[in-house]
C-alpha positions in Angstrom: -15.6 2.5 17.4 -14.2 5.1 19.8 -11.5 2.6 21.0 -10.2 2.1 17.5 -10.2 5.8 16.8 -8.2 6.5 20.0 -5.7 3.7 19.3 -5.2 5.1 15.8 -4.3 8.5 17.2 -1.5 6.9 19.2 0.5 5.8 16.1 2.0 7.4 13.1 2.1 4.2 11.0 -0.7 4.1 8.4 -0.8 0.3 8.5 -1.4 0.3 12.2 -4.2 3.0 11.9 -5.9 0.8 9.3 -5.5 -2.3 11.6 -7.1 -0.5 14.5 -10.0 0.8 12.4 -10.5 -2.8 11.1 -10.5 -4.2 14.6 -12.9 -1.6 15.9 -15.3 -2.3 13.0 -15.0 -6.1 13.5 -15.9 -5.6 17.2 -18.7 -3.2 16.4 -20.3 -5.6 13.8 -20.0 -8.4 16.3 -21.6 -6.4 19.1 -24.2 -4.5 17.2 -24.7 -6.5 14.0 -23.1 -6.7 10.5 -25.6 -4.4 8.9 -25.6 -1.7 11.6 -25.7 1.8 10.3 -23.9 2.8 13.5 -20.8 0.9 12.6 -20.8 2.2 9.1 -21.2 5.9 10.1 -18.7 5.5 12.9 -16.1 4.1 10.4 -16.9 6.9 8.0 -16.4 9.6 10.7 -13.2 8.1 12.1 -11.7 7.7 8.6 -12.6 11.3 7.8 -11.1 12.8 11.0 -8.0 10.6 10.8 -7.5 11.5 7.1 -7.5 15.2 8.0 -5.2 14.8 11.0 -2.4 12.9 9.3 -0.6 13.3 6.0 0.3 9.7 5.3 -3.0 8.0 5.5 -6.0 8.4 3.1 -9.7 8.3 3.8 -10.1 5.5 1.2 -7.5 3.3 2.9 -9.0 3.7 6.3 -12.6 3.3 5.2 -11.6 0.1 3.3 -10.1 -1.2 6.5 -13.4 -0.5 8.3 -15.3 -2.3 5.6 -12.9 -5.3 5.9 -13.5 -5.4 9.6 -17.3 -5.2 9.2 -17.2 -8.1 6.7 -15.3 -10.3 9.2 -11.8 -10.3 7.6 -8.9 -11.2 9.9 -7.4 -7.8 10.8 -4.3 -9.4 12.3 -3.4 -11.2 9.1 -4.6 -8.3 6.9 -2.2 -5.8 8.4 0.9 -7.8 9.3 3.1 -4.9 8.5 1.9 -3.2 11.7 4.6 -4.2 14.1 3.4 -3.6 17.7 6.1 -3.5 20.4 4.9 -3.7 23.9 
């Protein structure tokens, strides 16, 4: 969960923040289990902090991204508008 939060801090694009939160929750549910309270609380906390630290993202959008990740959605396809340039 921390990795997704840290990656989200490195971007200003709301779609990329959501994608990183989705990916972190997907990894968390794979590692810990789909019904893990840890993943759910971590997503809630990260969404809350990111919502307060940025103006263009909302708690609901980020928390929904986390829920999608925990449910096994494809984060890459769900957030195609996040264009990463390496």
